[in-house]
N, C-alpha and C positions, 0 to 999 in steps of 0.2 A: 538507787543511783541518783546522784544529784543532777538536776536539769542541766547545769552548766557543763556537764561532761558529755552530753548527748551529741553535740556537734562533731566530736572527735570519733564517734562510733561508726561513721559512714566512710567506708573505704572508697578510693577512687574507682576501683573496679565496679562498684555498685552505682556511684553517682554519675560518672562520666557518660555511660550509655543513655541514661535518662535525660541528662542535660542536652545531649546532642539532638534529641527529638524536638527540642524547643526551636531549632533553627533549620533553615532549608539547607539541603546538601548541595555542595558545589558540583557543577557539571564537569565533564571531561575537558581538559585543556585549560582549566582555570589558571591564571597567572597573576603576576603583580599588576596592580592598577595604580593609577596616578594619584589617587587621593583616598582617604579613609571612607568607610562605608557606614551609612546610617543603620543603627540597630533596628529601627522599625522595618527596614527592608530585608532583614535577615531572619526575623521570626517566622516560624512555620505555621502560626495559627491566624495569620492575617494576609490579605492581598491575594494576588493571582496564584501564588505558589503554595497556597494553604494546604497543608497535609495533616495538621493536628487540630482536632475539634476541641470545643470547650469541655466536652465530656472526657476526651483523651487527656486534657490538661489536668482535670480533677483526678483522674486515675494515676497520672504521673506523680502528683503531689501526695496522694494517698500511699503510693509505694515508697516514697521517701520517708514518710512518717512510720510506715510499717518496718522498714529496714532499721530505722534509728531506735525503735523500741523493742525489736525482736529479741535482743540478747539481755534485756533487763532481768535481773534475778527477782525472786519473791520480795515484795515490798520495796522494789527499787524503781518502779515505773515513774517516769518524770511527771506524768499527769494522769488523772483518772482515764481508764480505757474508753469511757464514753465520750471523752473530749478529743479523741484522735481525729474523728471526722471533722470537727470544727477547726482543729489546727490545719488539717489538710485543705479545707475550703479556703481559709485565710491565706495559706501558702499559694494555692492556685491563683487566687485573685491577685495576689502581689506579683507573681511571676507574669501574669497577663499584662501588667502595666509596662513590661519591657517594650511592648509595641507602641507605647505613648511617650517614651523618653526622648527628649530633644537633645540627643548627643550621638556621636558616632563611636565606632569600636575603639579608636585610639583614645578618645576622651575617657571612655569607660575604663580602659586599662590604666590610664594615668590616675584615675580616682582611687583605685584599689578596691578589693572585694567588700570591705566593710562599708566604705563610703557609698558604693553602688547599692548595697542593701539598704542603707539609710535613705538614699534617693528614691528607691522603690516604695519604701514605707511612706515617705512624705507624699509620694504621688497618690497612693490609695487614700491617705487621710485627706488630701486636698479634694478628692472625689466624694467625700462624705462618708466613706467606709470607716467603721470603728472595729477595734479588736475586743471581742467579748470572750476573754480567756482568763483562766485562773493564772496565778503567778507562775506555776510550773508550766502550764500550757504556753504562756507568753515567752518564757525563756526557751522552751523547745522550738517554738516557731522562729524565734530570732536566730537560734543556732542553725537550724535547717536552712534558713534563708542565707546566712553568712556562708555556709558550706556550698550551697548552690551557686552563689555569686562568685566564689573562688573558682569553681569549675567553669562557669560561664566565661570569665576573663581568660582562663587558660584555653578554652575553646577558640576564643577570638585570636589569640596569639599563634595558634597552630594552623589557622587557615592560610592557604597559599596567597590569598589576596590581602593579607594583613601587611601594610606597607610601612608601619612605624619602625623603621630601622633603628631609630634612637631608643626604642623601647625593648630591644632584644634582651638587655640585662634584666628588665622587669619580667619579661617572659620567663627567663631562667629562674628568677626568684619564685615565680608562681609554681613552676615545675618542682623546684626544690621544696617548697612549702607542702605541696601535695604529697611528695615522697615522704617527708617527715611525718605527715599525718598518717600515711599508710603504715609506717613503721610503728607509730604509737598504737594504732589499732591492733596490730598483730602482737605487740609486746605487752600492752596493758590489758589485762582481763577486766571483766566487769567488776567494779569496786563498790564497796558499801560507801555510803555518804560519810561515815565515821572515818574510814581509811583515807578517803580523798581529802577531807578537812585536815586530818593530821599531817598528811604529806605536804600540804601547802605550808603549814606551820614549820614543819621540819626543814623544808627547802629554804624558807626564809631565814631560819636559824643558821643553817650551814653556810648560806651566802654571807650573813653577817659575821660569822665566826672565822671564816677562812679567806675573806676577800681583801685582806690587808697583809702587808709584809712589813717587817722591821728592817730598815736598811742601816747597816752598821755605821755609826759615827756621825749621822747628820741630825739626830734628834735634839732639838733645843728645849723641848718640853714634852711631857707625856703625850699631849695631844698631837704633837708633831712627830712622834716616834714611829708612827705607822703610815704606810702609803698605800694607795690603791693597787691591788694585785695586777689589774689590767695595765696600769701605767708602768709598774716596776718590773713586771715579769719579763725575763729574757729567756727565750727557748734555747737550750743547749742542744747538742747533737748526741745521738746514741748509735752504737754499732752493734750488730748481732755478736754476742760474746764468742761464738764459735766461728765467726767469719770476719777476718780483717782484710779480705781481699777486695780490692777496688773493682770498679766496673771495667769490663774488657779483659779481665785476667783469665777467664775460662775460655776454652776453645769455642769458637763461634760456629757450632754445628748448625745453628739456626740460619746462619748466613752462608753456609757452605752448600754442598751439593744436595739437592732435594732428594736424591736417590740414596742417601746414606742409609745404612741398615739399622743404625741405632735408633731405638724408639725413645731416646732420652727427651726430657722436657726441653723446650726452647729456652735459651738462656734468659734470665730475668734482667730487667733494666733497673733493678733497685740500686740506688746510690750506696756508696760505701757507708755513709752516715745518713741518718734521717733525723728530723726534729724530735727531741725527746718526748714532746707531748703527743707525738704520733706513735709511741711505742705500742699502744693498745690498738692501733689501727690495723685491723685484719687479724688480730690475735685476741683470744679470750683470756689467756693466762700468761703473765709476763713477770719474770724476775729481773729487776733493774738494779745493776750494780753501779756504785759510784763512790768516789773518795769523799772524805769529810769536807763539807762545804761545797760540794759539787752541784747542789740544787735538788736533791731527791725529795726532800720534804716540801719544798716549794712546788715541785711538780705535782705532788699529792694534793696540795691545796688547790692548784689550778684546775685539776681534773674534777675535784669535788665541787668547786664553784660552778664550773660549766655544766656539770650534770644537774646540779640543783636549779640552775637557771633555765635548763632545757633549751639552751641556745648554743649548742656546740659549734665550733668552726667546721667548715666544710672539710670532709675527710675523717671526721670523728662522729659520724652519724650513729655509731655504736652507743654513744652516750644518751641518745634520745630515749626517754622513758625510763632511764635508770635512776635508782635511788642510791646516793653515795653513803658509804659507811667508812669513816676515817678511823682506823684502829692502830694508834701508835703502840708498838710492842713494849716500849719502855714503860708505858702505863698499865696495859692490860696484863702483862706477864708478871706483875708484882702480886697478882692474886694467886690463891692456892690452886685454882683451876682456871684455865682459859675459858672465856665466856661462850655460851651458846648464843644464837641469834637473838633470843629474847632478852639477853643481858648485854648486848652490844652497847646500848646507850648508857646503861648504868656503869659499865666498865670504863668508859671515857668521861664519866661525870657530866653527861649531857643533861641539862635541866629539864628536858622534855621526856625523860625516861618514864616518869609516872603518868604522862598523858598519852602514851602510845596505846592504841587499842590492843586488847589481848590477841596474841597470835599474829600481829601485823608484820613483824620482821620475817616470820616463817612464810607468810603469804607472799611477801615481796620476793624472797629468795626462791621459793618454790616456782614462782612464775618466771624465774630467770631475769629479774629486773634489777638485781643488785649490782653495784659497783663497789667492790671491796678493796680498799686501799690500806694495805698492811705495811706499816712503815717501820723500818729499823730492825731487821734481824740481828744486825751487829750490836745493837744497843741492849741486848739481853745476854745474860751469862751463858757460857758454853754449855753448862749443864741443862739449861732450859731450851736449847735450840731443837733438840730431838723431840721433846714433847710438843714444841710448837709445830714441827713438821707433822707429827701425828695428828695434832688438832686440825691443821690445814687439810690433811688427807681426808679426815672424817667429814669436814665441811664440804669438800669437793664431791665426796660420794653422795652426800645428802642433797646438795644443791649444785649440780654440775653446770648449769647453763648460764651462770652469771659471769661478769667480768672481774678479773682478779689482777691486782698489781702488788707485788711484794718488793720492798727495797732493802738493800744491804750494801755494806762496804764490800770492795772486790774480793778480799780473801777471807771474809768472815765465815763463809760456808763453801763447801767444795763445789767444783764444776758439776753441773747437772744435779744439784742438791734437790731440786724439785722436778727432775727429769721424769721420774716415774709418774708424776702428776701432770705431765704434758705441758710444762711451763716452757715458754720460749725465753731465752736469756738475752738481755741487752746490757751494754756497758756504756755509761756516760763518758763522752770524750772530753778532754781538756778544752777550754775555750780557745778558739782560733784567734789570730791577731784581729780579725774583723770582729769577733765576739768580744774581745777585750775592749776594743774601741767603742763598740755599741754599749757595753756595760758602763764604761766611763762616762759616756754621754748621758745615759739614763740616770746614773748616780748624780751627776751634776745638775741635771734638769730637776731632779727631786730636791736636791739641796738648795737650788735657787729659790724654791718656795719659802725657805726659812730666812732669806736675806731681807733685812729691814731697810736698807738704804741702797741707792744707786752705786755708791762706792763699794759696798760689799758685793753687789752683783758683778761689777767690773773686775774686782779682784778674783772672784770665783771663775770668771771667764778666762782670766790669765792662767789660773791654776789648772783649769781644764786643758788648755792648749799645751801647757808645759808638761803635764802628765802624759798626754798622748805622745809627745816627743820622747819622754823618758822611757816609756814602756817599749817604744820602737827601738831605742838605741842601747838600753842597758839590759844585757842578757839575764843577769840574776833577777832583775825586776820582772822581766817578761815571763820568766819561768815561774815565779811565785804567783803571778796574777792569773793563773790558768783555771781558777774556779771562782764562783761568785763571792764566796766568803772572803778569800784573800784579796780579790780585786776590790771589794768594798772596803776592807781594812786599809788598803793602800790609798784609796781615794780619800778616806777620812783622815789618815795621818798626813797625807800631802797637804790637805787643806789646813788641818790643825797646826802644822809646823811651817805653814807659809811657804810651801814649795820644797821643803827638805825632807828626804826619806833616808832612814838608816839602812845600811846594807845587811842582807842576810835575814833568814827567817826568824831566828831567835831575837835579833835586834828589833825586827818589826813587831813581834809579839810583846817584847818589853815596852816598846813605845806605845803600843795599843793599850796595854794595861795602864800605863801612866796616864794616857789620855782619858780613858774611861773612868779611872778611880779618883783622879784628883784634878787634872787640868780642866776637864770639861766643866765641873761645878764651879771651880774658881773663876774661869773666864766667863761663865754665865752669871756670876755674882749671885749664886744661890744662897750663900750664907750671909746673914746680917752680922754686924759687929757683936761680938760676945757669943755667937753660936759655937757649939763644940764641933770641931772638925777632926776627922780621923785621917792621919797621914797614909801615904800609899803603902808603906811596908807593913804596918799592922793589919791593914785590910787584906794584903796578899797572904799574910800568915794565916789568917782565919779562913780565907777562901780556899787555900790549898789544903787545909785540914778537911774541909768538906769534899773537895775534889778527890783527895786520896782515899777517903772512906768509900766513896762511890766506886772508884777503880778497884780497890782491894776486894770489894764485895760484889763486883760484877753488876752494879746497878747503874741506872741512868737518872733516877730521881729518888729522893728520900723524904720520909715523913717530916713534917715541920717540927714535931717535938724531938725527933732524933737530931735534926740540925741544931736545935737549941741546946741539946745536951752536949753535942760536939763543941759548940762554941763555949759553953760553960766550962768544959774540961780544959779548953785552951786558954782561958782568961788568965790564969796565973802566969803563963808564959808571955802573955801580951797585955801587960798592965795598962798601957795607954788606951786600950779599947774600953776599959771600965768607966771612963769618963762619960760614955754614952749611956750607961745604965746597965741593966742586967742582960742576960743572953737574948730573951725575946726582943728587947729594944735594939740590941746590936744587929740581930737578924733582920729586923724591920729596916734598919738603916742600910744594910747591904742590899736588900731587895729594892729599896727606893733609889739609892744613890750610886751603887757600884756599876750598874749597867751590865753586870755579868750574871746575876741571879734573876730568876723569875719564879712565879707561882703558877704552874700549869693548872692547878686546881686549888681549892680552898686550904687543903691540909698537906700539900706536897711542895717541894722545892727542887729546882734543877738549874743547870747552867744554860744560858741562852744558846750556846752551841757547844757541841762535844769537843771541839778543838781547844777551847779555853779550859775545859775540865782536864783534858789530857796534858796541856802545858803546865798548869798549876800542880796537878797530881805528880807529874814527873819531877818538879822542883821539890816537892815534899819527899818523894822517894829517895832523891839524891841526898837531901839533908839528913834523912834517917838512915841512909846507906843500906837500903833494903835490896842489895844487888841480887841476892838469891831469889827474892820474890820476882824481880824483874826478869831474870833469865829463865826461871821456871815457867813463866807465862808468855814467853816469846812466841810460842806456837799459836797464841790466840790473837785474832785480828784486833780485838779491842785494845790490846797492849802495844801494838806496833808503833803508833805515834807517841805513846808514853815513853817507849824505849828510845826512839829517835831524840825526843826532847830531853830525856835524861842524859844522853851523851852530850847534848848541847849545854846543859846546866853543869855538868861535872867538870872537875879540874883535870889537867892532863893525866896525872897518875890514876885518878878514878876512871877516866875514860878507858885507859889501857886495861884495867882490871875488868871493867864491865864488858868490853868487847871480847876479851880473852875467855871469860866465863860463858859468854853467849856462844862462842864457837864450841866450847866443850859441851854445852847443853845440846847444841844442834846435832852432835854425833850420837845422841841417845835416841833420836827419832827415826822414823822410816825415811827412805830417800827423798820423797816428795816434801815432807815437812822439814827435813834437814836442809834441803836446797833453799827453801823459803827463808829459813832463819839465817842461812849464810848470806843470802841476798839482803836481808834486813841489816845484817852487820855491815855489809858494803854500803848500803844506803846511809847508814849512820856516819860514814866517813865525811859526808858533806857537812856535818855539824861538828866536826872535830878538827878545827884548823891547827891545833897544837896537839900532836900525838906522836908517841914513840914510833919511829920509822919501821922498826921490826914488827910491831903490832899491825901497822897499816899494811905492810907487805903480806903478813899472814892472813889478814882478812881478805885481801884481794886474791891471794892464791886459792883460798877455799871457795871463793865465788866463781873461780874459773871453771869449776866443774859444770857450771851452768852455761858456759860460753864455749862455742857459739850456741844460740838457741836452736832447737831442732824441730819445733812446731810453733804454730801461731800463738796459742795461749802462753807458752813460755816466753815467746818474744815480747808479748805485751807485759808480762810480769817483770821481765828484765828491765823494761823501760822505766819501771817505777823507781829504780835505783837513781836515775837522773843522769846528768852529764858525765859523772864519773865513769860510766860504762862505755862511753865513747872511746876511751883510751885503751880498752881491752877487747873491743870487738875486732874480729879478724878482717883482713882485706879480702876482696872477692876472689883472688887467685886460689884455685884448688877447692873451692866450695862447690857442693852440689847446687843445682838450681833451687831446690827446696830450702836449703840452709841459707843460701844467699838472700832469698826472699825474706826469711825470718830475720836476718840481720838488718835488712832495710826496714822492716816493720818496727824493730826496736828503735833504731836511730831516728826514724821519721816521727816517732811518738815522743821524742825529746825536743821540744820546740825552741831550741836555742841555736844561734847562728853557728856555734861550734860543731853542730851536726852536719852542716852543709858540706864541708870538705870531705867528710867520710862518705856521705851519700853520693857525692859527685864521682867517687871512684867506681860506682856501680852503673853510671850513666851509659856505658858502652856494653852492658851485659846483654847477652843474646836472649835471655829468657823473658818472655812477654810478661810474666807475673811480676818480675823484678821491676821492669820498666813501668808497668802500670801502677805499681805502688809508688814509685817516684813521681809519676805524673799526677797522682791523686793527692799527694802530700804538700803540694805547693802552698796551699792556703795557710799552713802552719808556720811559714817562715817569711823572712823579708822578701817582698815580691821581686825586686830588681836583682838582688844577689842570687836568689834561688833560680831565677829564670836563666841568668847568664851562665851559672856554674853547673846547673843540672838540666833544666828543660831543653835548652838549646842543643845539648849534646845527645839527647835521646834519639835513637833510631825510630823513625816514624812508621816503619813497616808493621802493619797490623796493630797499631797502638792508638787507642782513644786518648786524646789529651784533654785534661779537665780545665775549664775556666769557671771561676766562681765570682768574678767581678769584671767590670768593663776594662780595668787596667790589665787583668790577665788576658782578656780577649784581644785588646789592642796589641799587646806584645806578641801574641801568637800570630795574629793576622799579618802584622808587619814583617814577620820572619817566615811567612808561609811558603808554599801552600800547606794547609792543614786539612786534609780530606776527611779525617775522622775526628769528630769533636764531641765533647760533653759540655753542655752549659748547665751548671748546677746552681739552683737558686733563682732569685727573682730578677730576671732580665725583662725589660719591656719589649713590646713588638718593634718599636723604633730602634732600640739598641741592637736587637738581633738583626733587623734588616740592614741597618747601617754598618753593623760590625762584621757581617759575613759577606764574603765575595761569592757571588752566585755560581760561578763556574768551577769553584774549587771544592766545595763540600759535597761528599758523596754519602757519608754516614753521619748522622747527627742524633744525639740523645738530649732531650730536655727533661730534667729531673727536678722535682721539688720547686716548681714555679707556680706561685699563686697569682701572678699578674697576667700572663698571656692568655688571651681568649680567641683572638683571630689569627689562626695559623696562616691564612692567606697573606695577611699583612706582614707577618714575621718571616715566612719561609717561601712565599710565592716566587721569589727571584732565584731560588736554588735550583737551577735548571738541570743539574746532574745528580740530584739527591735520589739515591736508591734505597736507603735504609733509614727509618725514623723510629726512634723510641720516644714515647710520651709517657712519663711515669710521674705520678703525683702532681699533675697539673689540673686542678679541679675546675678551672674556668674553660678548659678546652672541651667543647661539645659538638663541634662541627668540623668534619674532615673534608667536606665538599670543596673548599677552596684549594685543596691540594691535587685535584683531579688532573691537572695539566702536567704534574710532575711525574718523572719516570720511576715512581716508587715500586719496589718489588718486595720489600720486607717492612712490616709494621708491627711494633709492640705497643699496645695501648693499655696501660695499667692505671687503674683508678687510684685516688688518694688513699682509699682503704678498700679492703676486700671483706665484705661481711655477707650475711645471708640476704642482703638486699642490694644486689648489684645495681649500679647506675644503668639507666637506659643506654642502648647502643648510641654511640655518637652519630650525628646526622652525616649523611654523605658518604658513609663507609662504602656503600655499593658503587659509588662513582669511581673508585680507585681501581679501574679495570685492569691495570697491569700488575696488581698485587698477586704474589705467589705464596708468601709466607706470612702468617698472622698469628699473633698472640693477643688474647683479649679475654675479658670476663663478661659473661652474658647470662641473662635469664633464659630458661628453656623456651619461654614464649617468644623470645626474639629470634630464635633460629628458624628462619622462614625463607622460602625461595625469594630470590631477588633482593634479599636483605644484605647480601655480601657480594664481593666481587666474584665473578664466575670462575677465575683461574686459580683459586687457592689449592695448593698441593700439600702444604705442610701447615698444620693447625695445632696450636697449643691453646686450649680453652679451659677456663674455670667456669663451671656450670652451676647456676642456681636453679635447681629443678630436679626432675626425677629420671630422665632418660635421654637417649640419643636418637630417637625415632626420626627427627626432622633432619638429621645430618645429610643423608644422601641427596635430598632435594636442594639443600642450601649449599653443599660443597661437592658437586658432582665429579670433580677431578681429583679428589683428595687421595694422597698417597700415604701420608704419615699423620697420625692423630695422637695427641696427648691430652687427655681429658681429666681434670681434677674436679671432684664434686665437693663443694665447700660446706654443705650442711653437716652437722655433728654426727648423726647416725643415719646414713643414707641407705635406702633399701637396695637390694641387689639390682644390678644393671644387666640388661640383656643386650647382646651385641648383634642379634639376628638382623636388625634393620640395616646394619652396615654392610651386609652381604651384597647390597645393591650397588656398592661402589666398586667398579671394575678394576681400578688401579691401586686399591688399598694394599699397602705392604706392611705397615707396623701400626699397632694400637697399644697405648699405655693408659690404664685406668688407675686413678689415685683417689682414695677416699670412699671406695665402694667395692663390694664383692661383685665378681662376674659370674653369672650362672651358666653361660653357654659359650665358653671360649672356642669350642669345637665348631661353632656356627660359621667360622671364618677360615676355611681351609686355605693353606698357603700364606696366611697372614701371621706374623709374629705378634703374639698377644702377651702383654705383661700387666699384672694387676697387683697393686699393693694392699688391697682390702680396705675396709673402712677404718678411718683414723679419727680419734677424738678431736674436737675443735681446739684451736689454739696452737 
């Protein structure tokens, strides 16, 4: 073991009790004092309150050394065994100087733990003491001292007399740091020095490899073609693929009668959508679906970089200690056999492959430390997907405890394709209007760095403002800009064309190709007089040959020599290209100048994005009139965009033939595949402005088999058709509640203003699920119009209304009262306090808020608040300020649910009126007087082994729903719960129950152990 790793081997459970012995214990009744306290008055080995002798101090230091070296393997000791006593002596001497420091506890906390350690070392050196240690012993001593100082400062901040209110944030940071160290200790086993060194090199490589993005259309040179991931990354939202129901749609059993017989779980406060980068939060295995350009690969990069840095944002502590493996299937599936862990690096052409220690990948995955990011199921041929699933299944059997993220286009694989492997499915949502606005600002901020003059910067500012207006007011534009790729293209074209944008998707692609292939280099004056230039059309001819080869063969990249042969075969038909030289020279030109091709490795070529490949391949298919090939592959998700664009490229008579044959082909398939192809034909109508009316009617008539949608997945799929479907969705009259909800889901996922009149017809619907879907969809549409036509008309009875911005909140409050509210996203404490009227709000949900920390400042004025949900609000750690409110129901959900639950929030036990509670706890936190005494209904997610402490912590409990979050939990005994006299129902999830008979008269339900994720 390397000496540098030793400091992280000391868990807080070991260090904290030892550190507490260094200081005097506070007596009863200790409270806040008016000023900070001198450290010299706190130590327990000096003065009148001395309880620790010098001998005791030496023993304490020796125990720290022993704990740090206890788990070192053979040959891994940080220093010779006979040096342990010397290290302990120096450590004891250094800690003794705490009594000499001329500072108080507040000043120490301001310093930070490393600076405090340095101050202690300086103090002993000033006294003439010297460190007579080897290099390994010196590093061990330094690490132990750093760790001790970290816990010393944490001890200061936890004392009741610590008055530095301005340092509460620092106190939280110390607590978070200690938590992360504990996670590291549990997750990372003893490592050899060779593994540790390699992991540092590997992490540095992954950060360098994946920490930049290419932003379409703003690169003025190769050096400016990439931008920092942290600056350019925009988190999109994801929804569970089998749940499109918003908050408040399920029956509120939690908030109903406490004597209800059902033992069902208390309703969750999860938002309809969550940030996509939190998809792994609380899940070990995730399949993420998203359309082309929606940001799937960018998310993979973001997760890989944060894991490599070991600095995950709050809520993603699951990344701590993880080693990321980025495995693009387009690359690794080209091999005869998919790689084993030992071959992961070789399969992706990682230059560190030869440097990895033998067996390193196996050791990482066996320890459950891997983060496997498997990108692009849709980018491999249909024939390879089944062997890919088998490969994944084998890896999961061999290495079950790692984190897994697999990405795909929505229809590339069936629902629950990885269901047998316990994957949770999420689907990326289209960008909201706020998301589009944020992306436009990010894009222009990045582009501003390329401006060379003030005039350019001023012009860019005008373009930015004009584009914001255009996206808000032009429906066709706002619908096209719903993913990062298209939004980036629109920004680039708007700038390149000085504020003019062509209408429609095909026209945008044509303009983008023109910009990338010719205008960009011409305007940048790349070519000198006499240089050979290749016009736009011959470049397109060559590129579409490459694209069509990839599509026909179900590939995402091709070997460089194959690309050269394809170009060589095309040259007789494109003679103007021969002026550049032979095929290798032409390929080099396309790689360097086109902006559409790249080299992912030394000997392979692919398109910068699949969308360009599909567009150019469709053009080649139409020119070759391979209509049979197009229709025969319509069932394959890889061909869906190709077929759409083929209809756009075709002439009117060709469109009619293609769509007619597509319907004939659809009849050959099973009902599910047939419906999908009929919907694809209907989606193509958007790209067919000139088409035989009879064919248009036939396409629409066939799609009507799908209308109205009868379940949520079909409703989402129908929305992919776009605005055309709004004309054929039925009115609410005569629909069942379930079908009405599905129709609203479809229309609400088509974010054009034309959807608002249809949605407004459902505003008076009696079903809560329908009204909740309408209330949650506000952010996708024009704020004022949707508010007046939909939100204002909703019956407020039993309905949570969602506000995602201050504009939303202002409109709601001005037309109040709104007793049930959801505030989703980042509202500040001042905005909440000033935006909510205290006497009106009775039920409130705060979801996905990274800003709020002081609930007292935000909610203290809500004197009628009875129900509070706090979900995904990582800064909220203290509930004490709410003790004066009449709260009866509380749901407190962390940003993530992992095997390392956050500590209980402070002040929970002061909410004496609380009757119903949902929370995640560690078993050690279930203690008497830790909770309000009147809890009758409890939904708890437990990190630990049993329920033995429940009776003393919840003496009045009537209904219990307990979920155990560990992957393979030992059987649970219910016998301790027999001490609860009022208990009526018990539900256990994630563990077997061995003695259900121990609770006569109690309804017991157990789901058994479930795998993680």
